[in-house]
Structure formats: structure tokens, C-alpha cells
C-alpha positions as CSV (number, residue, x, y, z in Angstrom):
1,M,-1.5,24.4,-8.5
2,K,-4.8,22.1,-9.0
3,I,-3.9,18.8,-7.9
4,L,-6.6,15.6,-8.4
5,I,-6.0,12.6,-6.1
6,V,-7.8,9.3,-7.5
7,G,-9.1,7.2,-4.5
8,G,-11.0,7.1,-1.8
9,G,-9.4,5.3,1.2
10,G,-7.1,6.0,4.1
11,R,-4.1,6.1,2.1
12,E,-5.7,9.0,-0.2
13,H,-7.0,10.8,3.3
14,A,-3.2,10.4,4.2
15,L,-2.3,12.3,0.9
16,A,-4.9,14.8,0.7
17,W,-4.0,15.9,4.4
18,K,-0.4,16.3,3.3
19,L,-0.9,18.3,0.2
20,K,-3.3,20.4,1.9
21,Q,-0.8,21.9,3.6
22,S,1.6,22.6,0.7
23,A,1.6,26.5,-0.3
24,R,1.9,25.3,-4.0
25,V,-1.7,23.9,-3.6
26,T,-4.6,26.3,-4.5
27,D,-7.5,23.6,-5.6
28,L,-7.3,20.1,-4.3
29,L,-9.7,17.2,-5.8
30,C,-10.3,13.8,-5.0
31,A,-12.3,11.1,-6.7
32,P,-13.9,9.6,-5.4
33,G,-12.9,10.7,-2.0
34,N,-14.8,10.2,1.6
35,P,-16.3,11.8,4.5
36,G,-12.8,12.7,6.2
37,I,-11.3,13.4,2.7
38,A,-14.3,16.0,2.1
39,T,-13.2,18.0,5.0
40,V,-9.8,18.7,3.2
41,A,-10.4,18.7,-0.5
42,Q,-13.4,18.8,-3.0
43,C,-14.5,15.3,-3.6
44,E,-16.2,14.1,-7.1
45,P,-18.5,10.9,-7.5
46,V,-16.0,9.4,-9.9
47,A,-15.2,5.8,-8.9
48,A,-11.7,5.5,-8.8
49,D,-12.0,2.4,-11.4
50,D,-13.8,4.1,-13.6
51,I,-11.3,5.1,-16.3
52,E,-13.4,6.9,-18.5
53,G,-15.0,8.9,-15.7
54,Q,-11.8,9.9,-14.5
55,V,-10.7,11.0,-17.7
56,A,-13.9,12.9,-18.3
57,L,-13.0,14.7,-15.0
58,A,-9.5,15.2,-15.6
59,K,-10.5,16.7,-18.8
60,R,-12.7,19.0,-17.6
61,E,-10.7,20.1,-14.5
62,R,-7.2,20.1,-16.0
63,P,-5.3,19.8,-12.8
64,H,-1.5,20.5,-13.1
65,L,-1.1,16.9,-11.4
66,V,-2.9,13.5,-11.2
67,I,-1.9,11.0,-8.0
68,V,-3.5,7.7,-8.6
69,G,-4.0,6.1,-5.3
70,P,-4.7,2.4,-6.0
71,E,-3.6,-0.3,-8.0
72,V,-6.6,-0.9,-9.7
73,P,-6.7,2.0,-12.2
74,L,-3.3,2.0,-12.5
75,V,-3.7,-1.7,-14.0
76,A,-6.3,-0.7,-16.0
77,G,-4.5,2.1,-17.5
78,L,-5.6,5.3,-16.1
79,A,-1.7,7.0,-16.2
80,D,-1.5,5.9,-20.1
81,R,-5.1,7.6,-20.8
82,L,-4.3,10.8,-18.7
83,R,-0.5,11.0,-20.2
84,E,-2.7,11.2,-24.0
85,I,-4.4,14.3,-23.0
86,D,-0.9,15.9,-21.6
87,I,-2.0,15.9,-18.2
88,P,1.3,14.7,-15.6
89,V,0.3,11.7,-13.7
90,F,2.4,10.2,-10.4
91,G,1.6,6.8,-11.3
92,P,3.2,4.1,-13.5
93,S,1.8,3.1,-17.2
94,A,-0.2,-0.1,-17.2
95,R,3.1,-2.1,-18.5
96,A,5.0,-0.6,-15.9
97,A,2.2,-1.7,-13.4
98,A,2.3,-5.2,-14.1
99,L,5.2,-5.7,-11.6
100,E,2.4,-5.4,-9.1
101,G,-0.5,-6.4,-11.5
102,S,0.8,-10.3,-12.5
103,K,3.0,-11.7,-9.5
104,G,4.2,-13.9,-12.6
105,F,5.6,-11.2,-14.5
106,S,7.2,-9.6,-11.3
107,K,9.0,-13.1,-10.5
108,D,10.1,-13.4,-14.4
109,F,11.2,-10.0,-14.0
110,M,13.4,-10.3,-11.3
111,A,14.9,-13.4,-12.4
112,R,15.7,-11.6,-15.8
113,H,17.5,-9.0,-13.8
114,N,19.1,-11.1,-10.9
115,I,17.1,-8.7,-8.4
116,P,17.0,-11.2,-5.2
117,T,13.7,-13.2,-4.4
118,A,12.4,-16.6,-3.4
119,A,12.5,-19.8,-5.9
120,Y,9.1,-20.2,-7.4
121,G,7.1,-21.7,-10.4
122,R,4.2,-20.4,-12.4
123,F,1.3,-22.7,-12.9
124,T,-1.9,-22.9,-14.5
125,D,-2.6,-26.6,-14.1
126,A,-3.3,-28.1,-10.7
127,S,-1.4,-31.7,-11.5
128,K,2.2,-29.6,-12.1
129,A,1.5,-27.4,-9.4
130,R,0.9,-30.2,-6.8
131,A,4.2,-32.0,-8.5
132,F,6.4,-28.4,-7.9
133,L,5.6,-29.1,-4.4
134,D,8.2,-31.4,-4.2
135,T,10.7,-29.2,-4.9
136,L,10.0,-27.5,-1.6
137,A,9.7,-27.9,2.2
138,P,6.9,-26.7,4.1
139,P,5.3,-24.0,4.7
140,Y,4.1,-23.4,1.0
141,V,3.3,-19.9,-0.2
142,L,0.9,-19.2,-3.1
143,K,-0.1,-16.4,-4.5
144,A,-3.1,-15.6,-6.7
145,D,-1.1,-14.2,-9.9
146,G,-3.5,-10.9,-10.5
147,L,-4.9,-8.3,-8.1
148,A,-7.0,-9.7,-5.2
149,A,-6.9,-6.6,-2.9
150,G,-4.2,-7.8,-1.0
151,K,-5.9,-11.1,0.2
152,G,-4.4,-13.2,-2.4
153,V,-1.4,-14.7,-0.9
154,V,-1.9,-18.0,1.6
155,I,1.0,-19.6,3.5
156,A,-0.2,-23.2,3.6
157,G,1.4,-25.3,6.6
158,T,1.2,-28.6,5.5
159,R,1.0,-30.5,2.1
160,A,-2.5,-31.5,2.3
161,E,-3.4,-27.7,2.6
162,A,-1.3,-26.4,-0.2
163,E,-2.8,-28.7,-2.7
164,A,-6.4,-28.0,-1.2
165,E,-5.5,-24.2,-1.6
166,I,-4.3,-25.0,-5.6
167,D,-7.2,-26.4,-6.4
168,A,-9.4,-23.8,-4.7
169,M,-7.2,-20.9,-6.4
170,L,-7.2,-22.3,-9.4
171,A,-11.0,-23.3,-9.1
172,G,-11.5,-19.4,-8.8
173,R,-11.3,-18.6,-5.1
174,F,-10.2,-15.0,-6.2
175,G,-11.8,-14.7,-9.6
176,A,-9.7,-14.2,-12.7
177,A,-6.8,-13.1,-10.4
178,S,-6.3,-16.7,-9.2
179,A,-6.6,-18.2,-12.9
180,S,-2.9,-18.6,-12.7
181,L,-0.9,-19.0,-9.6
182,V,2.9,-18.5,-8.2
183,I,3.9,-20.6,-5.7
184,E,7.1,-20.0,-4.1
185,E,9.5,-21.2,-1.0
186,F,8.7,-19.8,2.1
187,M,11.3,-17.2,3.2
188,P,11.8,-16.7,7.1
189,G,12.8,-13.5,8.4
190,E,11.4,-10.4,9.3
191,E,9.0,-8.4,6.8
192,A,9.3,-4.7,6.0
193,S,8.0,-2.3,3.1
194,F,10.6,0.2,1.3
195,F,9.4,3.4,-0.7
196,A,11.4,4.8,-3.5
197,L,10.2,7.6,-6.0
198,C,10.8,7.0,-9.5
199,D,11.0,8.9,-12.7
200,G,11.4,6.6,-15.5
201,E,15.1,6.5,-14.9
202,T,16.4,7.3,-11.7
203,A,15.1,6.6,-7.9
204,V,15.3,8.2,-4.6
205,A,14.7,6.4,-1.5
206,L,11.5,7.6,0.4
207,A,10.8,5.8,3.5
208,G,10.6,2.4,5.0
209,A,8.3,0.9,7.2
210,Q,6.6,-1.9,8.7
211,D,2.9,-3.4,8.2
212,H,1.1,-6.2,10.0
213,K,-0.9,-7.9,7.5
214,R,-2.5,-10.8,9.6
215,V,-5.8,-9.9,10.9
216,G,-5.3,-11.2,14.8
217,E,-2.6,-10.4,17.4
218,G,0.7,-12.2,17.5
219,D,0.4,-12.1,13.3
220,T,-2.5,-14.8,13.2
221,G,-5.3,-15.5,11.4
222,P,-5.9,-14.8,7.6
223,N,-3.6,-12.0,5.7
224,T,-5.5,-8.8,5.0
225,G,-4.8,-5.3,3.3
226,G,-2.8,-4.4,6.3
227,M,-4.2,-3.8,10.3
228,G,-1.7,-1.0,11.3
229,A,1.5,0.3,10.6
230,Y,4.5,2.0,12.0
231,S,7.7,4.1,10.5
232,P,10.3,4.1,11.2
233,A,11.0,0.1,11.1
234,P,14.4,-0.5,12.8
235,I,15.5,-3.4,10.7
236,L,15.7,-1.1,8.1
237,D,18.1,1.1,9.2
238,M,20.2,3.1,6.5
239,A,22.5,0.8,5.6
240,M,19.8,-1.7,5.2
241,Q,18.2,1.0,3.1
242,A,21.6,1.5,0.8
243,Q,21.3,-2.2,0.3
244,V,18.2,-2.2,-0.8
245,M,18.5,0.7,-3.3
246,E,21.8,-1.0,-4.9
247,R,20.6,-4.6,-5.0
248,I,17.3,-4.1,-5.7
249,V,15.4,-0.6,-6.6
250,L,17.9,0.8,-8.9
251,P,18.3,-2.8,-10.6
252,T,14.2,-2.5,-10.8
253,V,14.0,0.8,-12.3
254,Q,17.0,0.4,-14.7
255,G,15.6,-3.2,-16.0
256,M,12.2,-1.5,-16.7
257,A,13.4,1.2,-18.5
258,A,15.6,-1.3,-20.5
259,E,12.5,-3.4,-21.4
260,G,10.5,-0.2,-22.5
261,R,8.4,-0.4,-19.4
262,P,9.8,3.3,-17.2
263,Y,8.6,3.1,-14.4
264,R,6.8,6.7,-12.8
265,G,5.4,7.0,-9.5
266,V,6.2,5.6,-6.1
267,L,7.5,2.0,-6.1
268,F,6.8,-0.1,-3.0
269,V,9.0,-3.1,-2.4
270,G,8.0,-5.6,-0.2
271,L,10.6,-7.5,1.5
272,M,11.9,-10.2,3.8
273,I,15.0,-9.2,6.0
274,A,17.1,-12.5,7.3
275,N,20.9,-12.4,8.0
276,G,21.4,-9.1,7.0
277,E,20.0,-9.8,3.3
278,A,16.9,-8.2,2.2
279,R,15.0,-10.2,-0.7
280,V,11.6,-9.2,-2.8
281,V,8.5,-10.7,-1.4
282,E,6.8,-8.7,-4.2
283,Y,6.3,-5.2,-5.8
284,N,3.4,-2.9,-5.4
285,C,3.1,0.3,-8.0
286,R,1.4,2.8,-5.2
287,F,1.7,3.9,-1.6
288,G,1.0,0.9,0.8
289,D,-2.1,1.2,3.0
290,P,-1.7,1.8,5.9
291,E,1.9,2.8,5.5
292,C,1.3,5.6,3.4
293,Q,-0.4,7.3,6.7
294,V,2.6,6.9,9.0
295,I,5.2,8.2,5.9
296,M,2.8,11.4,5.2
297,T,2.4,12.1,8.9
298,R,6.3,11.7,9.4
299,L,7.4,13.8,5.9
300,K,9.0,17.2,7.1
301,D,9.0,18.4,3.5
302,D,6.4,19.3,1.0
303,P,6.3,16.5,-1.5
304,L,4.7,18.1,-4.2
305,A,7.7,18.8,-6.1
306,Q,8.9,15.7,-6.0
307,F,5.6,13.8,-7.1
308,L,5.9,16.5,-9.9
309,A,9.5,15.5,-11.1
310,C,8.5,11.8,-10.8
311,A,5.9,12.6,-13.5
312,T,7.5,15.3,-15.6
313,G,11.4,14.0,-15.2
314,G,14.1,15.7,-13.1
315,L,13.9,13.9,-9.9
316,A,17.7,12.7,-9.9
317,G,18.1,16.8,-9.1
318,C,15.6,16.3,-6.0
319,R,17.4,15.2,-2.6
320,R,15.6,12.9,-0.1
321,M,12.8,14.7,1.3
322,E,13.5,15.2,5.2
323,R,11.6,13.4,7.8
324,F,10.2,14.2,11.6
325,A,12.7,12.2,14.0
326,D,9.8,11.1,16.1
327,P,8.2,8.0,14.9
328,A,4.6,7.4,13.9
329,V,1.9,4.4,14.1
330,T,-1.6,4.0,12.9
331,V,-3.5,1.3,14.1
332,V,-6.5,0.1,11.3
333,M,-10.1,0.0,13.3
334,A,-11.9,-2.5,10.7
335,A,-15.8,-4.0,10.8
336,K,-16.1,-6.8,12.7
337,G,-16.4,-9.8,10.2
338,Y,-13.3,-8.6,8.4
339,P,-11.6,-9.8,5.7
340,D,-14.0,-12.2,4.8
341,A,-17.6,-10.4,5.5
342,P,-17.4,-7.0,7.1
343,V,-20.3,-5.6,8.7
344,K,-21.3,-2.7,6.9
345,G,-23.7,0.1,7.9
346,G,-23.0,1.0,11.7
347,V,-22.9,4.2,13.0
348,I,-19.4,5.9,14.4
349,G,-18.9,8.2,16.7
350,G,-16.4,9.7,18.6
351,I,-13.9,10.9,15.8
352,A,-13.5,14.5,17.0
353,A,-12.8,13.3,20.8
354,A,-10.5,10.8,19.4
355,E,-8.4,13.8,17.6
356,Q,-8.3,15.7,20.5
357,V,-5.6,13.5,21.9
358,P,-2.3,15.3,21.4
359,D,-0.7,14.3,18.0
360,V,-3.5,12.1,17.0
361,T,-5.1,12.1,13.5
362,V,-7.7,10.2,12.0
363,F,-7.9,9.0,8.6
364,H,-11.2,7.9,7.0
365,A,-10.7,4.8,4.9
366,G,-14.0,3.0,4.6
367,T,-16.6,5.5,5.6
368,A,-19.9,7.0,4.5
369,L,-22.5,9.4,5.6
370,K,-26.1,8.5,5.8
371,D,-28.6,10.1,6.8
372,G,-26.2,12.9,8.4
373,Q,-24.6,10.1,10.3
374,L,-21.0,8.7,9.5
375,V,-21.1,5.1,9.1
376,A,-18.8,2.0,8.0
377,N,-18.8,1.2,4.4
378,G,-16.1,-1.1,3.9
379,G,-13.9,-3.3,5.6
380,R,-10.8,-1.6,6.8
381,V,-12.6,1.3,7.9
382,L,-10.8,3.9,9.9
383,N,-6.7,4.6,10.5
384,V,-5.9,6.3,13.9
385,T,-2.4,7.6,13.2
386,A,-0.2,9.2,16.2
387,T,3.1,10.5,16.6
388,G,5.2,10.5,19.5
389,H,8.9,11.0,20.9
390,T,9.1,7.3,21.1
391,L,7.4,4.6,19.6
392,Q,5.7,3.4,22.5
393,E,4.3,7.1,23.4
394,A,2.9,6.8,19.4
395,V,1.2,3.4,20.3
396,S,-0.4,4.8,23.5
397,A,-1.7,7.9,22.0
398,A,-3.1,6.0,19.1
399,Y,-5.0,3.4,21.3
400,A,-6.3,6.4,23.6
401,A,-7.7,7.7,20.4
402,V,-9.0,4.1,19.8
403,D,-10.8,3.9,22.7
404,R,-12.8,7.2,22.3
405,I,-14.6,5.9,19.1
406,D,-17.9,4.9,19.6
407,W,-18.2,1.9,16.8
408,P,-19.8,-1.3,18.5
409,D,-19.2,-3.0,15.3
410,G,-15.5,-2.2,14.8
411,F,-12.1,-3.8,16.0
412,C,-8.6,-3.7,16.0
413,R,-5.4,-5.3,16.5
414,R,-3.9,-4.3,20.1
415,D,-0.4,-4.9,19.2
416,I,0.8,-3.0,16.6
417,G,4.4,-2.2,16.6
418,W,5.3,-5.1,18.6
419,R,8.5,-5.9,17.0
420,A,10.2,-2.8,17.2
421,L,8.8,-2.5,20.9
422,Q,10.4,-5.6,21.9
423,R,13.6,-4.6,20.4
424,G,13.5,-1.8,23.0
């Protein structure tokens, strides 16, 4: 089978790496890809958000399945365009991708379908937004309504900070994404990520993971696209996963179908868990990045059959995929200055040496080739991923590999996995 993966980051490298192992995959393409992906797939120079270019590529190559990695082309309707030309797609339509594309839509949807989440309000007027703060206690959670590359959420510790952030967002801090904003009550607890596969009518649980959103150790500093992840997450035990499927995932899939927005692809539910109860922080319409890297590393089964079932129907007849018992961790190496002003162009060495550490794979996220040298070309640049018999073994292997990478302009958090490790 010929498979086309849309995207060029660490998530897409992990998907390509996993699908390359499938006996059913004869041709693997990725657009645009990156230097790491180029070692396992044929890369095509078409940007992920170039909808016309991606459609033209699919018309030429006629893949048996297209897997859309990032959220931007999904929200822009790439899956719809491909389905119009009878190409199966693992990924939701634009109407279904609104679960991620609009925080306001997703909050209203959860309210309509009694899906547990935080109390909230939606605003385009700063004075009304400030008045809504009277109904909440600090800290305050402010979210840009639209896509903001994982950086559109601000937790304000004081009323003054919240009011300043309201003004900044509505004035265009995140461009058009924050022309409208959502203000929520703060939900205490432990955050986790849960993934389910959906074919528009039913859903099958895939895996749980835990991300580290803030840039600094000890979960300090601004939110980022993710500085590391591990799986499994102890807080997402089988009982909690069953609760999430029953109270959140299945009502979401059924509600989307009832509203004429059948959801096909992977549904990523960001959760806050406290006192044995899970509530939704946000939905995402694609695999998390860097969660995808640890999920693909732990999958024992070939995921191709289930990806196809999501695209074409019949997922109800698929069993839950088997996973290796060993945990996995990924450490994100980011460019200095990330998330605000990452330093690009720095030469990166030592990747081969890092992958000589047993059970380590380095997924490329923001890399490029320049004059034959590997250079940084983004904010989050490398994902150093390791497995081990215990999480501590996996963490130790990942950091041993990090220390072999020669990149003066890079940095990483040194506490990935700390919550699970504290549990012992």
C-alpha cells in the first residue's frame, strides 16, 4: 500500500517510523517531511498547510491512505478536499476539526452534550470579559478561541494580570486566533492526555500519556507546544480510561455524529483529573506532539489496519491495539529563546552517537539541511525518545542520549516524567 503522511515534525517522523515497519506498506511518502523523515520515507516539498499543493500531490500519487498530522490543514479542510477525490483520509473534516479549531465551539458542544469540563464564558468585548472575572476566583484561565500553535492559553495568577491579558488577546496578541477568547474557571488536579481512534460512529481506546507543557523545570514559565512526554501515565489507569471513554469520548463521538459532524481519525482529549474524576481541558483533532512519539514507540501492533478503519468505517470490528509493557519517554530539545524567539540555524551534531544508546530513537521535529549540515529550523527541534523496563530506566537512557548531542543552541527540561517518578 502507498501511504502519504502530511506534515514535517516529530509527530510525523514517529508515524513514518512506525508505518515503515508495516509489512503492508510498500511506498511511504511525506510532505514536506524533514531530514529525519527522509531516512524512512520519500519527502515531497509541499507545505502541510498548502491545501492546493497537497491535493495536487495526492491526485498524482493516488495513495491508498493519507494521514494528516498537524491541525492547521485539518481545520482548513484538507480531509474534505481529499475525500472529494475518493482518497481515504485519517483525519476529521473541517466541521469536525472545529473541536480544536474553535475553543468556543468545543465549550458550547460540551455544554450541549453534558460532557464534564470547566465553567466558562466566551467574549469579544473586553469590558464584558473583565466583568466575567467577578464570577471566578484566581487563578484565571484565558484561551484564544482559534489555533495558536499550542501557545494560546494563559493562566493569570491575579485579577490585574487577567485584565491585562484580556486586553492583549483581544488586541491581537495571537492574531486572528484571539479575536475571540474563552475564559474558564481554573481546574486543579493532574493533567493527562488520552487518545481514541474514531470512524465517525464508534471509538476505540488507544493510549494515555502525560505531557509537560511549560518551558521550565518544575512546570514553570510559559506554555509551549510540549517539552516532553511519557506513557503510560499512572493516573490514567484502566479504571480511569474506562471512565473517560464512557463519560467523554463516546458522548463526544455520538454528539458530533448527531450534529452532522462525524468525527474520523484520532481524538485527543486533554484532561484534568482530580478526586477520581476527569474533566476536559481541551480537544485536539490529531495526535499530540510529543505524545505521539511515545505512543508509536510503545505500540506492539501495526496501526495501519485501524487507521484505515477510521478512514473507511468498520472500526467497531477492531480490537484495542496491543502495546509493549515497557514505558517510553521523549525529551524535547528546543532552540534557545523558545517559545518566544527561538534561535535558528545552529549546527547539530551527535545524532548517530545519541542513537547508539540502547533503546533510543531520535525523532526530528524542526531540522533542515544546509550545505550538507543538519541545522535547527524551528522552536522544538529534536525528540529524544527512549524505552526501558521502568520509567526511570527510560528517562536515564533519554538523558544519556541528550548528552551525546552536540548543539550549543539547544536546551531541554531535565525533569521529564517527574510526576510518575515521584509516585515510585
